[in-house]
C-alpha positions as CSV (number, residue, x, y, z in Angstrom):
1,M,-23.0,-86.3,150.4
2,S,-20.4,-88.8,149.6
3,L,-18.0,-89.0,146.8
4,N,-19.7,-91.9,145.5
5,K,-23.3,-90.9,146.1
6,F,-22.5,-87.6,144.5
7,V,-21.5,-89.4,141.3
8,C,-24.5,-91.6,141.6
9,A,-26.8,-88.9,142.0
10,G,-25.2,-87.1,138.8
11,L,-25.6,-90.5,136.8
12,L,-29.1,-90.4,138.0
13,T,-30.0,-87.1,136.8
14,A,-28.6,-87.6,133.4
15,G,-30.3,-91.0,133.3
16,L,-33.6,-89.4,134.0
17,S,-33.3,-87.3,131.0
18,C,-32.7,-90.5,129.2
19,L,-35.6,-92.3,130.7
20,T,-38.2,-89.3,130.0
21,P,-40.8,-90.7,127.9
22,A,-40.0,-89.3,124.1
23,M,-43.3,-89.5,122.8
24,A,-44.7,-86.6,125.5
25,A,-42.8,-84.2,123.1
26,P,-43.2,-83.3,119.5
27,V,-41.6,-86.2,117.5
28,S,-40.1,-85.6,113.9
29,Y,-41.0,-88.5,111.5
30,T,-39.4,-89.5,108.3
31,F,-41.6,-91.2,105.8
32,S,-41.7,-92.8,102.3
33,T,-44.7,-94.9,100.0
34,G,-44.8,-97.2,97.6
35,A,-46.2,-96.5,94.0
36,A,-49.7,-95.2,93.2
37,I,-52.5,-97.5,93.5
38,G,-55.7,-95.6,92.6
39,G,-56.9,-92.1,91.3
40,P,-58.0,-91.0,87.8
41,A,-56.3,-92.6,84.7
42,E,-54.6,-89.1,83.5
43,L,-53.1,-88.3,87.1
44,T,-52.1,-91.6,87.5
45,H,-50.5,-91.8,84.2
46,L,-48.6,-88.6,85.1
47,L,-47.3,-90.0,88.5
48,S,-46.5,-93.5,87.2
49,G,-43.5,-95.4,88.7
50,L,-42.9,-92.6,91.5
51,T,-43.2,-92.8,95.2
52,V,-43.4,-90.1,97.9
53,S,-41.3,-89.5,100.7
54,G,-40.4,-86.6,103.4
55,S,-40.8,-85.5,107.1
56,F,-43.1,-84.0,109.6
57,V,-43.6,-83.5,113.2
58,Y,-46.3,-85.3,115.4
59,D,-47.5,-83.8,118.5
60,Q,-49.3,-85.9,120.7
61,T,-50.3,-83.2,123.6
62,V,-52.1,-80.9,121.3
63,P,-55.6,-80.5,123.0
64,L,-59.1,-81.9,121.2
65,L,-60.6,-79.1,119.2
66,G,-64.0,-80.8,119.0
67,S,-66.1,-83.6,116.7
68,S,-65.8,-83.4,113.4
69,G,-69.4,-83.3,112.4
70,D,-70.0,-80.0,114.8
71,L,-67.2,-78.4,113.1
72,G,-68.8,-79.0,109.3
73,F,-67.0,-82.0,108.4
74,E,-67.9,-85.8,107.8
75,P,-69.0,-87.1,111.2
76,G,-67.3,-89.6,113.5
77,Y,-64.0,-87.8,114.0
78,S,-62.3,-86.4,117.0
79,I,-60.3,-83.3,115.6
80,Y,-57.0,-82.5,117.4
81,A,-55.7,-78.9,116.6
82,T,-55.2,-75.5,118.0
83,P,-56.6,-72.7,115.7
84,G,-54.1,-69.6,115.6
85,S,-51.0,-71.4,116.8
86,P,-48.2,-73.0,114.5
87,D,-48.4,-75.7,117.4
88,Q,-50.1,-78.5,115.5
89,A,-50.7,-82.1,116.2
90,F,-49.2,-82.7,112.3
91,R,-47.0,-80.0,111.0
92,T,-43.7,-78.9,109.3
93,L,-44.7,-81.4,106.5
94,T,-41.9,-81.5,103.7
95,G,-41.8,-83.9,100.5
96,S,-41.5,-84.6,97.4
97,V,-43.0,-87.1,94.3
98,G,-40.1,-87.1,91.5
99,A,-39.0,-83.8,90.9
100,Y,-42.1,-82.2,92.5
101,Q,-42.1,-80.7,95.8
102,F,-44.7,-80.0,98.3
103,S,-44.8,-78.5,102.1
104,D,-47.1,-77.1,104.9
105,I,-46.6,-75.5,108.4
106,A,-49.5,-76.9,109.8
107,G,-52.0,-79.1,109.7
108,S,-54.4,-81.3,112.1
109,A,-55.0,-84.9,113.2
110,S,-57.8,-86.6,113.4
111,I,-59.2,-90.1,115.0
112,R,-61.9,-92.5,114.4
113,N,-62.4,-95.2,117.3
114,A,-64.6,-97.8,116.2
115,N,-66.4,-98.4,119.6
116,T,-67.4,-94.5,119.6
117,G,-70.6,-93.1,118.6
118,V,-71.4,-95.6,115.8
119,P,-71.5,-99.6,115.8
120,S,-67.9,-101.2,115.4
121,A,-69.6,-103.3,112.3
122,T,-69.9,-100.1,110.2
123,M,-66.6,-98.6,111.2
124,L,-63.0,-99.0,111.2
125,D,-60.1,-97.4,113.4
126,I,-58.7,-94.5,111.3
127,I,-55.8,-92.0,112.2
128,S,-55.8,-89.3,109.7
129,L,-53.1,-86.3,109.6
130,T,-54.3,-83.7,107.1
131,S,-52.5,-80.6,105.8
132,D,-55.3,-78.3,105.5
133,P,-58.9,-78.7,105.9
134,T,-60.5,-81.3,104.2
135,V,-63.8,-81.0,101.8
136,K,-66.9,-82.8,103.1
137,A,-67.4,-85.8,100.8
138,G,-69.8,-85.5,97.8
139,T,-69.7,-81.6,97.9
140,N,-67.4,-79.3,95.4
141,T,-64.8,-76.8,96.4
142,T,-65.8,-73.0,96.9
143,P,-63.8,-70.0,96.6
144,A,-63.0,-70.3,100.5
145,D,-61.5,-73.9,100.0
146,Y,-58.7,-72.1,98.2
147,D,-57.1,-70.6,101.4
148,R,-54.4,-73.1,101.6
149,Q,-51.2,-73.0,103.6
150,L,-49.9,-75.9,101.6
151,Q,-47.3,-75.0,98.9
152,G,-47.8,-77.7,96.3
153,F,-47.4,-77.9,92.6
154,T,-49.1,-78.2,89.2
155,L,-49.1,-81.7,87.3
156,G,-50.4,-81.5,83.9
157,N,-54.1,-79.6,84.4
158,Y,-54.0,-80.2,88.2
159,T,-52.7,-78.6,90.8
160,L,-52.3,-80.2,94.3
161,H,-54.5,-79.0,97.0
162,N,-54.1,-81.2,99.9
163,V,-51.9,-83.9,101.6
164,R,-53.2,-86.5,103.6
165,L,-51.6,-89.3,105.5
166,Y,-53.9,-92.1,106.9
167,W,-54.2,-95.5,108.9
168,I,-57.2,-97.9,108.2
169,G,-57.8,-100.7,110.9
170,G,-57.4,-104.1,108.8
171,V,-55.5,-102.4,105.8
172,G,-51.5,-102.9,105.6
173,G,-51.5,-105.6,108.0
174,G,-53.2,-103.3,111.0
175,A,-55.7,-104.8,113.5
176,F,-59.1,-103.7,112.4
177,N,-59.3,-102.0,115.9
178,F,-56.2,-100.7,116.9
179,L,-56.9,-97.9,119.0
180,S,-58.3,-98.1,122.5
181,D,-59.9,-94.5,122.3
182,S,-60.4,-91.4,120.5
183,A,-57.2,-90.0,121.9
184,L,-54.1,-89.1,119.7
185,P,-51.9,-92.2,120.4
186,A,-48.0,-91.7,121.6
187,E,-47.0,-93.4,118.6
188,L,-48.1,-93.4,115.2
189,P,-48.8,-97.0,113.7
190,T,-46.1,-99.1,112.3
191,F,-48.4,-100.8,109.9
192,Q,-48.4,-99.8,106.5
193,G,-51.0,-96.9,105.8
194,R,-51.7,-94.4,102.6
195,L,-50.8,-91.3,101.2
196,A,-53.5,-89.1,99.3
197,F,-52.8,-86.2,97.0
198,D,-56.3,-84.4,96.6
199,F,-56.1,-82.4,93.3
200,V,-58.2,-79.8,92.0
201,R,-58.5,-78.5,88.2
202,T,-56.0,-75.6,87.0
203,D,-58.1,-74.6,84.6
204,D,-61.4,-74.5,86.6
205,P,-60.3,-73.3,90.2
206,T,-63.9,-72.4,91.5
207,N,-65.1,-75.9,90.0
208,L,-67.8,-74.4,87.5
209,A,-67.8,-78.3,85.9
210,N,-69.4,-79.4,89.3
211,I,-67.0,-82.2,89.8
212,P,-66.9,-83.8,93.3
213,Y,-63.5,-82.9,95.2
214,Y,-62.1,-86.4,95.8
215,S,-62.8,-87.4,92.0
216,N,-59.5,-85.9,91.4
217,T,-57.3,-87.6,94.2
218,V,-54.6,-90.1,93.7
219,T,-53.9,-92.5,96.5
220,F,-50.3,-94.1,97.6
221,G,-50.2,-97.7,99.3
222,G,-47.1,-98.6,101.2
223,L,-46.8,-95.8,103.9
224,T,-44.4,-96.2,106.4
225,V,-43.1,-93.7,108.7
226,Q,-40.1,-93.8,111.2
227,A,-39.5,-91.6,114.3
228,A,-36.7,-89.8,115.6
229,A,-37.6,-88.2,119.2
230,V,-37.0,-84.4,119.5
231,P,-36.0,-84.0,123.3
232,E,-37.5,-81.4,124.9
233,T,-35.8,-78.3,126.6
234,D,-36.6,-79.7,130.1
235,T,-34.9,-83.0,128.9
236,Y,-31.8,-81.3,127.7
237,L,-31.3,-79.2,131.1
238,M,-31.8,-82.4,133.2
239,A,-28.9,-84.2,131.1
240,L,-26.6,-81.3,131.7
241,V,-26.8,-80.7,135.5
242,G,-26.6,-84.7,135.5
243,L,-23.3,-84.3,133.4
244,G,-22.3,-81.3,135.6
245,L,-22.5,-83.3,138.6
246,V,-20.6,-85.9,137.4
247,G,-17.8,-83.4,136.4
248,V,-17.5,-82.0,139.8
249,A,-17.3,-85.0,141.4
250,V,-14.5,-86.2,139.3
251,R,-12.4,-82.9,139.7
252,R,-13.0,-83.4,143.5
253,R,-11.5,-86.8,143.5
254,Q,-8.5,-85.5,141.3
255,Q,-7.8,-82.8,143.8
256,R,-8.1,-85.0,146.8
257,S,-5.4,-87.4,145.1
258,L,-3.3,-84.3,144.2
259,K,-3.4,-83.7,147.9
260,A,-2.6,-87.1,149.0
């Protein structure tokens, strides 16, 4: 191989690492929201004027776990998760709202596509990232629902129980049907979504008052996310090999120049 071809091969190898699709690997996202736009008066008052910010990892490669209806949740969603593994589609969530902190090591991702299963006139496309399993709409919490990985905070008479980030078609500037299928998208939406804090009463942890779960949810508007790709190990190796080839070529050229 000639020197020029040798250099080109090295540059090509390094270049291929740059061309490797970043979204094929887990991707770190930062996020921020606007102020609270809905929720019970007591909670929204406690969170008045505050916004939420933080970071998480999104992994498109996590396999389909199953249909939400078959798994005992609200039907119509495809849920992506890997039981017993820390490598989830939504993981290492950390964030803050004012002086309050929260985190969760692993969560799940759900996709609802308007063209799948239910007539599109009654559905909108939805992407939902959830830190811990949700409670079925209209039902109440049970002792089993308190086995949480979420590290939350207490606010007045309420304790943070779940964090959800979601995007709904037609909301925040997004097209009504922005998903082509029920697979995890390579990238999260660029239009604004929403973030929800689900709280439970600290003084009634087993819900003896029989209050529907989502009556203690505060919703924040203006959710935006920004990605920073996390290259896979193979990508780093390709770059190092390519740069190594270039270095060898340069040294050979220098040696030839000295001999001449």
